[in-house]
N, C-alpha and C positions, 0 to 999 in steps of 0.2 A: 618275582613274588616273595621268594624266601620260604623258609620252612614254617614260620609261625602261622600264616593263614591256613596252610594245609593241616597243621596240628590243631588249629582252632575248629576246623570242620569236624575232625575226628572227635574232639572233645564234645562239641555240641551234639553230635550224633550219639555218642555214648550216654550223655545226660538224658537225651530224648528216649533212648531205649530203657535206661534205668528207671525213668519216671513213667514209662509206658504212655507217653503223650506225643502226638505228632506235632510238628512245627505249625505255627499259626499260618494262615493263608499268605501273608506277604512273604514269609520266609520260604514257603513251598514254591511260590512263583519265582523268587530270586534263585533258588536252587535249580529249578527247571531251566531258567534262562541261562544261567552260568554253564550248566552241563551241555545244553544244546549249542551254545556259542562255541564251546570248546570242541564238541564233536564235529560241527560243520567246518571248523577251521583246520582240522587235521587232514592229512592227505586222503584218507578214504572218503571223507565227506566232500572234499574238493573234487574228487573223481566222479562222484555221483552228480554234483551240480554241473560238471563239465558237459554232461550229456543233455542238459536242459537248454532250450533256446534262450538267448539273451544272457546278460550278466546280472545275476541276482546278488551274489556276495563276492565283491571284487577283492577285498583286502582281508586275508585271514588274520593278519596281525591286529587289525582294528576290531575284528570279532572277539578276539581274546580280551579286549578291553572290558567287555561285558563280564567275562569270567573273573577277571582281576577285580572288578568293582564288587561282584558278589562275594568274593573271598575277603575283600577289605571290610565289607559290612559284617561278615561272619567273625572276623577278628575283633571288631568292636563289640559285637554281641557276646563273644566269649569273655572279653575283659570285663564287660558289665556284669555278666553272670558270676564270674569269680569274685568280683568285688562285692556283690550282693550276698554271696554265700558265706563270706567271712563274718564271724561274730565280732562283737566289740573287742574281745580280748585278742582275737587273731587278726584284727584289721590291719595293724601295722605290718605284720608278717606277710599278709596277703598283698598289700599294696607294695611292699618291698619286692616280693617275688614278681609281681606284675611289672614293676619298673625295670628289674633286671632282664626280664623276658623281652620287653620292648627295646631296651638298649641293645641286647644281643641281636634283635631283629634289625635294628638300624645298622649295626656293624655288618651283619650278613648281607643286607642289600647294598650297602656302600662298597664293601670289598668286591662284590660281584659286578656292580655297575662300573667300577674302575677299569674293568677289562674292555669296556666299550668307549672309554674316553682316551683320546690321544692328543697330547699337546704338540702343536707345531708352531714354527716361527710365523710371525705376521707376514702375509704375502707382499712381495714387492710389486707395487703398482707400476703400470706402464708410465713411461716418461710423459711429461706434459705435451711435448711436441707429437708423440705418438698418439696420445688421446685426441689431440686436436686434429691430426690427420684422419683418424678413423671417423670422427664426428663430421669432418668436412666431406669425406667420401660418402657417408651414409645419408647426410641431409635429413629429410623427413622419412627416409626409408628404414628398413630393419637391418640388423646386423646378425650374423651367425657366428657365435663364439663356441670354442670347445667347452664342453660341459664342465670339465675339471679345471679350467683355467682360473686361477684365483684372483687375477687382477680386478680391481674395483671398476675398471672401465666398462665391464659387462653389466654393471648396474646403472650406468649413465645412459646407455643406449637401449633401444627396443630389441632385445634378444629374441630371436625366433625359437630358440630352444627352451626347455623347461625341465624342472625337477619337481614333481608334485604328484601326490597320490590321487588327487581329484582334478580332472581336466574336463572342460566343457565338451559335451558329446559331439557337437557338430564339427568344431575344428579338429578334434581328435580323429573322427572318422575321415574327414577330408585329408588329414596328414597321411593316414594309412592308405587311402585311395591314391593320392598323388605319388606316394613313394612305392606303390605296388606291393605293400605288405599284406599278408593274409588278414581277412576281416576279424578273425578271432585273436589277433595280436593284442597282448595285454602288457603294457609297459607304463612306467611312471617317470621315466627320464628320457629326454630326447636331446641328442647332441646335434645342435643346429649345423655345426661345421661338417657333419657327415652327410647332409642332404644333397641330392643331386641337383643339377642346374635347373631342370624343369620345375622342381618343387620350390627352389629358391626364387625363381622368376615369378611363379604364381603367387607366392606369399609376399612379394614386394621387398625381397632382401637385396640390398645393394652391395654389401661388404661381407666377406667371409674371412675370419681369422682362424687359421688352422696350422697345426704342427706338421701336417702332411702336405705334399705337393698336390695341387689341383690343376692338372694340365688343361682341363676344359674351361677353366676360368682365367682371367687376365691378372697376372701378378703385378702388384703396384709397389709394395715395399715390405719390410720386415719389422716386427715389433717384438723385442725380447725373445728372439729365436723363433717367433711365430711368423708365418707368411701371411700377408694381407692380400686378398684377391678381390677384384671387382667383378660383380655380376652384371653382364651387359643386358640391356633392355629388360629390366625387371618391371613387373606391373606397378604402375604408379599408386601412391597411397589413395588418391581419389581419381576416378576415371569416368568420363562420360561415354556411354555406349548408345548409339542411335538405335531406334526401334528395329531397324533392319538387322542389327546384331543381337537382338533379344530373342531367345528361343524358349518357347513354352513346352516343357517336357515334364514327365513324371519323375519322381525321386529315383526310381531305378535307372532311368536313362541318365540322369544327372551324375550319379556315381559311376556309371559305366564310362561316361566321358571323362570324369576325373581320372580314371585309371587308364584311359586311352592315351598312350604316349604320343600319338600323332595329333592330338587335339591341342590347339594353342588357346589356352584360357584367357589370354590377354586381349584377344580380338573380339570376343563376344561374351555374353553372360546368359545363364539359364535361370528361368523362373518356373514355378509350378503353374499349371493351366489356370488354377483359380486366382492367380495373381493378375490375370489379364484385365480384370475389372478395374484395377487401379491405374492402368496405363493410359496416358493421354492420347487423344487422336493423333494419328500418324502425320497427316498432311504431306507436304513435299519432302523428299529426302534432302538432307543437308549436302551442300557442295563444298563446304570447307570444314576443317576439324574444329571441334569445340575448344574454347579456352577455359582451363580449369586452374584455379588457385586454391591450394590447400593450406590451412593453418590450424595447428593443434594448440589450443589454448591451455589445456590440462589433460590429464588422463581420461576425464569424464566429459570433456567438451571439445568439439571440433567445428570449424567453420569452413565452408567451401563456396567460393564464388565461381559460378559457371555461366558461360555465355555460349549458346548453341543456336544454330540456324534451324534445327528441327527438334522434334520431341525425342525423348529417349529416357534412359535410366542412369542415374549417377551411382556408381559403385564405390564403396570405400573398403579397402582391404583390412577390415576390422571384424572380429568374430561377432556374428549376430547374437543378440540376447534379448529376452523380453524387456529388460530394463532400459533399452535404447528408445528414445523418441526423436522425432525430427520435425523441423519446420522449414517451409519454403517461403521466403519473403515474409516471415513472421506468422504464417498460417500453418497449422498442424498438418503434417503429411504422413501417409502410411510408410512404415519401415518394412521393406520386403527383405527376403533372405535369398540373395543371389548365389547361385551355385551351391545352395544348401549350406552356406557357411558365412558369406560376407554380407555386410550392411548394404542396402540399396534403397534409393528413393526415386520415384518417377518425377521427371520435370518436363515442362512444356518448352516450346521454343522461346528464346529470348534470354535476357540476363536475370540471374536469380542468385540469392544468397540462401544456401542450405546450411542449417545448423543441426548438429547431432549432439544430443545430451543423454548421459547415462545416469540413472538413479536406481539404486538397488531396490528391487521389488520387495515389498513386505516390510520395509523399514518402519513405517508408522504403526501397522498392526503389531509388529514384533515389539516395538518400544512400549506400546500400551499393555501388551501381555506381560512384559517384564516388570513394568511399574505396578501392575495389578498383583503380580506374584510377590513382589517386594512388600507391598502393602499388606498382603495376606500373611506373609511371614512375620512382619512386625506385629500384626494383630495377634497371631498365635503366641508369639514370644511374650507379649504384654499380658495376655490372658493366663499363660502358664505361670507368670510371675505372681499373679493375683490369686490363683487357685492352685494349691498344692496337690489337688486331686487330679488335675489335668495332666495327662502324660502324652507326649508327642512321639 
């Protein structure tokens, strides 16, 4: 933040005391919001929230954004106040002083920020033959790369790891359960290369690139000092599970089985009891395995051709989200949440084309609100230009 915003608050408070006038309601609200955001972000506030059930405020750094925003507004208000207090004879002096203060503020922030900027050489990418080998081994499956490996190949493949402050709740909880981590674990970075074989298999990972030896996996070759390991028998990207392998259990049992090291999640799937109304009639049990052909047309579209002798559920190892829809032979079909994490669609016996499509929920209402807000802003600006008495 620098010193200027803090000094601006002191200046505004001094002026308010000298004038014996409290700040207007908007400024009182901004002050309260900034103070509360800072107080709850500090360690004592975090310790209090740690005793409450659930995760209410996950990122202290993002809470301080509110405090910084309030201080930035206070700085603008202080500049505006000083500029208004200067008379016509002292206007140049006042504006000159303000300019010097703002330049000093920019230098203060710039010199401090440089401590967090580190220039490095551009990373050396994997050789074309190595990238081709990884892609060939992965096929339509996932790859587990080291989190800090700079090669661009980890952007060409579906990396099971992540670095993100915001992660979807269902896959995050499933990862904790599969890995046996405590439920209260709070992390924003996951090194896919460190996951054990059971987790890799359940998530459909076919290749692991790691700087460490993985004796439980099959080594295939090396890439720039990294070992490349194949994961045997991973869950396919799309899999048909007959009704005999579909278990209707509550959420508690689902997550208990996810943590059960002896449970093989590739052989069956779990649904909530209320999902039973979407399942097709069982009929006779199939005597031959289903034929499944998976094709990913884009990140938001996938097509699966399935031929099965009996009814069942098609599971795709993609995180369930309200934005996903599905059709079976062109007819809308319910999208279920298998194992409380994966996409699933019930299908009857026979040959079918199942299509999955993702569309971000709320795009149209959000766009309408944004357009309405822009129109309102333009209207206010137009009115302000016509009426000198109108203050925004």
